[in-house]
C-alpha positions as CSV (number, residue, x, y, z in Angstrom):
1,M,15.3,1.0,5.0
2,A,13.6,3.9,3.1
3,K,11.0,6.1,4.6
4,V,8.1,6.2,2.2
5,N,4.7,7.9,2.2
6,V,1.8,5.4,1.8
7,K,-1.7,6.5,0.8
8,V,-4.7,4.2,0.9
9,F,-7.7,4.7,-1.3
10,G,-11.2,3.3,-1.9
11,V,-12.6,0.3,-0.1
12,Y,-9.2,-0.4,1.5
13,R,-9.2,3.0,3.1
14,V,-12.8,2.6,4.4
15,D,-12.3,-1.0,5.6
16,S,-8.8,-0.5,7.2
17,G,-9.5,3.0,8.6
18,V,-6.0,4.0,7.3
19,K,-5.8,7.1,5.1
20,E,-2.0,7.6,5.0
21,Y,1.1,6.8,7.0
22,V,4.9,6.8,6.7
23,A,6.4,3.3,6.4
24,E,10.0,2.1,6.6
25,A,10.4,-0.4,3.8
26,N,13.0,-1.8,1.4
27,I,10.6,-3.0,-1.3
28,V,7.0,-2.3,-2.2
29,N,5.8,-5.5,-0.7
30,D,7.0,-4.4,2.7
31,V,4.4,-1.7,3.0
32,F,1.6,-4.3,3.3
33,T,3.0,-5.6,6.6
34,S,2.6,-2.1,8.2
35,L,-0.8,-1.5,6.5
36,N,-2.2,-4.8,7.9
37,Y,-0.8,-4.0,11.3
38,L,-2.4,-0.5,11.3
39,S,-5.7,-1.8,10.0
40,K,-8.7,-1.7,12.3
41,V,-9.8,-5.1,10.8
42,P,-8.5,-8.1,12.8
43,D,-6.3,-10.4,10.7
44,S,-6.4,-8.0,7.7
45,N,-4.9,-9.5,4.6
46,I,-4.4,-6.7,2.2
47,N,-1.5,-7.7,-0.1
48,F,0.2,-6.8,-3.4
49,N,-1.8,-9.5,-5.3
50,N,-5.2,-8.1,-4.5
51,T,-4.5,-4.4,-4.9
52,A,-3.7,-1.8,-7.5
53,V,-0.3,-0.2,-6.6
54,F,1.2,3.0,-7.8
55,L,4.7,4.2,-7.1
56,N,5.4,7.9,-7.6
57,N,2.2,8.2,-9.8
58,K,3.1,5.3,-12.0
59,P,1.6,1.7,-11.9
60,C,3.8,-0.7,-10.0
61,T,3.7,-4.2,-11.3
62,K,6.5,-5.8,-9.3
63,K,6.2,-6.3,-5.5
64,K,10.0,-6.5,-5.2
65,T,10.5,-2.9,-6.6
66,K,13.1,-1.1,-4.5
67,L,12.0,1.9,-2.6
68,H,13.9,5.1,-1.8
69,D,13.4,7.8,0.8
70,G,10.5,10.1,-0.1
71,D,8.8,7.7,-2.5
72,E,5.0,7.7,-2.5
73,V,3.1,4.4,-2.7
74,W,-0.6,4.4,-3.4
75,I,-2.7,1.4,-2.5
76,M,-6.1,1.0,-4.1
77,S,-8.7,-1.7,-4.4
78,P,-8.7,-3.0,-8.0
79,A,-11.3,-1.5,-10.3
80,G,-14.3,-3.4,-11.2
81,G,-17.5,-2.8,-13.1
82,G,-19.9,-4.2,-15.6
């Protein structure tokens, strides 16, 4: 398992109460298990499919992307507007 830094932004930061944490994860999708566990919202269901994810400052489009020690994962609510 890799130790990665996870930062949470936007609505997900406000709703979950989680700003950042260190996760042990093999793939990007694994960080959502710990985020939902840490969330102050009961039965939180933040997942790869309803977020914008960046890995080391680049958009991450595959939830099975392998992680390495020291990687940084950003989790954001998807952009909207109109």
